[in-house]
N, C-alpha and C positions, 0 to 999 in steps of 0.2 A: 785316207790315211791317218794312220794313228799319231805319228810322230808329229807334234807341231812345236814351231819356232814362234818368237816375236820376230817381224820382218827387221827391226835393228840388229839382229843377230845374223841377218842374210848379207848383211851391207858392212861388218867390220865393227859395230859396236862395241866390240871386248878386247879392242887393241890396246897393247900397253903403251902408256903415252908418257912413261917415266922418263926415258930417253929424251923426248921432245921436249922436258922440261930443262935438261942440262943444254940444248943448244937453241933454244927457242930464240934468246938474244942474239945469238949470231945470223939468225935467219932474217930478224927485224931489222939487224944493221945492215946487212946486205941489200934486201930489198928498198930499205930508206934510201942507202947512197947509188942504188941504181936509179930511183926518181929523180934524186937529186942531179945526177949527171945526165940526164933526160932535160931536165929544166935548164941546164947550165948551156946545152947545145942550142936549146930554143932562145936562150938570150944571145947567144954567140954561136952565129952558124959555122966561124972558122974551130970551134974548139969541137973538133972532131973527135980527140981523144977522149972526151966526154960521154961519147956514145960508145966508144971499145969497154970502158970503164964501167957503163951501165950494164951492156951485155956480159960483161965477166961477173960481175956483183949477182945478176939473176942467174947465171949459171951456178956459182956457188949456192945460191940457196936451193936451185933446183936438185942439185947434187945432195944436198943434206938430206931432204924431204924423201929422194928415193933410197936412201940410205934406210931412213926409216920406216920405210916399207909404206909410205901414206901416199897410196898411186894415184888417188883422185885428186888431192892437193897438188902433187908432182906434176898432173896431166894439166894442170892450170899454169903451173910455174915455168913448164915446158912451153905452153903455147905463149907466154909473156916472154921467154926467153928468144923463141922464132920471130916473134914480133921485132925484139931490140936487135937480131941479127938483121931484119929486112930494111931497119933503120940504120943500121950501120951501112949496109948496101946502098941504099937509096936514102940519104941524108933527106930529101927533098921532101920524104913522107913524116918526117918527125915534126908533127906540128903543136901547137899547144892542146888543141882538143885532143889530139893521138896521146900525149902525156898524160890528160886528165883520165882517158881510159885507162892507162896503165896504172895509176895512181889509184884510181878505185880500186882496180883489181888486187893490188898487193895489199890494200888496205885490207880488202874482204878476207885474202889470205890469213892475214896476222889475224884478223877477229876469230875467224875459222879454228886457227891451231889454238888460241886463247880460250876459245868456248871448251876444245877437246882437253886442255887441262883442268878445266873447271866441271868436267864430267857430263858435257853432251856426246850425244853418239856420234861416231863417225859416218856421217851421211854427206860425203862431197856433192852430190847432186845439188846440195842448197849453194854452192858456188858456181851453178850453171849461167845464171845473168851476167856474171863477169866474165867466165870463161867464153861464152857467145859474144860478147862486144870484142874481146881481142881476137878471136878467132875473125870474126867480120871485119875488123880493121886489117888485119891479115890477109884476107883473101882465101880462106881456106876452103878447100873443096866440099869439105863436110862438117854441120855446125848440128850436133844432136845431143842432145841431155843424156842420151842412156851411153855417153862415153865415160861420165862419171858414176855410172850403177855399175856395182860388183856382186852379182848373185854368185853364191856357192855352187858351182856347176858340177861338182862330184855330188851332188843330191839329185837321187834317181825317183821316180814314181814307184807305186806299188804295183810293177811289171806281172809279179805271182799271181796277180788278182786278174791280169788282162791275156786274154787267150792268145797264143803266137799263131799266126797264120801266113803262109807264103803267098805270093801274088805273080801271076805270071809277066813277063813284060810286055804282052797287050793289054793284061788288066790295069798296068800302071799307064801304060801311053792313054788308054782310054779314060782313066782320071785324071791323067794331066789336060786332057782336050777338053773334057769337061769343067775341069778349074780354071783353065785358059780362057775358055770362053765367058764364065763366070766375071775372071778379071776384067776382061776387056770390058763387058757391060756395066761391072763396078767403076772403072775408070772414065766413062763415058758419062756416066751418073751414078753418083756413090749412094744417093740417096734408095737406087732401084732395090727393092727389097728382094725381088728374084735373083738377080745377079748375086747377093750375099749368101741366098740361100744355096744356090748353085755351088758356090765355091766351098761353103761348109760340106754339102754334100758329097762333094767329088773326094774329099780327103777324110772323112769323118773315120775311114777303117783304116788308116794307115800307121796307125799306132800299134797295129797289130803284127807289123812285119819284124821278122826274128833279126831285128839290128842290134848292134851293140852300142852301152855306151851312150853317149851325147846324142847318136843318132838316132836312135830310138826314143830318146828322151824327147828330141825335138818336136817329132812329129806329135807327141802328146801333148806340147805345150802350144803346137800350132793349131791344134782343134781348139784348145782353149780362145786362141785369137780369133779365128773364124766362127765360134759358138758367141762370141762378144759382137762380134760385127753384125751377124745373123739378129742377135737379139738387140740390134740398133742400140747397145749399151756402151760404146766406144766412140769417142769424135774422133774425125778422119781428117788427116792434114796430108800433104806434102810427103813426109817421112812414111807415113804409115804406108802411102800407096806403093812406096819404094819398096818397102819391108815384102809386101804382097810380089811385088815384081820379081824380088830375088827369093821369093818361096817358089816362083814358078820355075826358074834358073835351077833353082836346088833339086826341084822334080825333075828336070831334063838329066841333070847329073847323074842322079841317082840311076835312071833308065839306062844311061850309059855306062852305069858299074862303079862309080864315084859316088858311096853312100854318104863319104865324112862331111861332116857339119861344121862351118866354119863358128867359133866363138861367138866373133861378131854377128853373126846373124841369130844365134840364139841369144844374147843379151838384148839384141833391138826386139825379138820377139817377145821374149819377157818384159821388157820395159812396156811394151804397149797393152800386155794382158792386164799389167799392174796398174794402168790408167781406166780399166773398164769399171763402169758404175753399175751397181746393184748386185743381186745377190744372183749367180749363175755356179752351179755346183762344181763343172769343171775349172771356173776362174778362179772359185775359191781354193780348191785344190792346188792348181799351178800357185 
């Protein structure tokens, strides 16, 4: 691909931070008062008004960040707000250790915002450790760093260089059966080279399908993920296995006539391609 971008450009490094400078003090005050409210409740368990006030203060800060279109930071403050709502509904969960998690997260948010004003790139994934701790404390069903990654999904591969080819339903079912067999072997033993190879070979040519937009881009990106796995260039974790299982479900939906790809699946796939080590041509392009 001829067009090249620095990675920072893909995650919003060029955002205008001038409006942030106007209201950063208000955000700092709101988050500080939220932490003070939680500490006041811990000191006096009868002071439930402090919990309500803490939740309102985080809500104000979260709303300001959303207006600034700082999506990644707003996701973190939204998680904090949801946690304070949980404290309000279940005051017994608001413990000193819990308040320390919130205080650490709000301090990280402020340090991040101050970094933006000083010229640091907007890379909200740097807030993941604090976001993770807040989500775990709140019992969130999904805890994943890809939530804080915002690639430009309007960008497309050079499809004019990729021959378009139609597939019959039977051909697609056959490919899914091969992929599923490889996936089952991989789930039993992630080190099984034959299973990794089987998954890659089963889907290697799906990028040729004459689909539009994100759907066609997805299979091009998915090939990069499977090539990284086959080359043993990607660390395997539980969430990666879940992405592969969702890829299998996407295959089934496509065979059933629903080819649209959810942005969340695309972003999660891109995240794992981005974690690949080594120099693989498709991975480098993605």
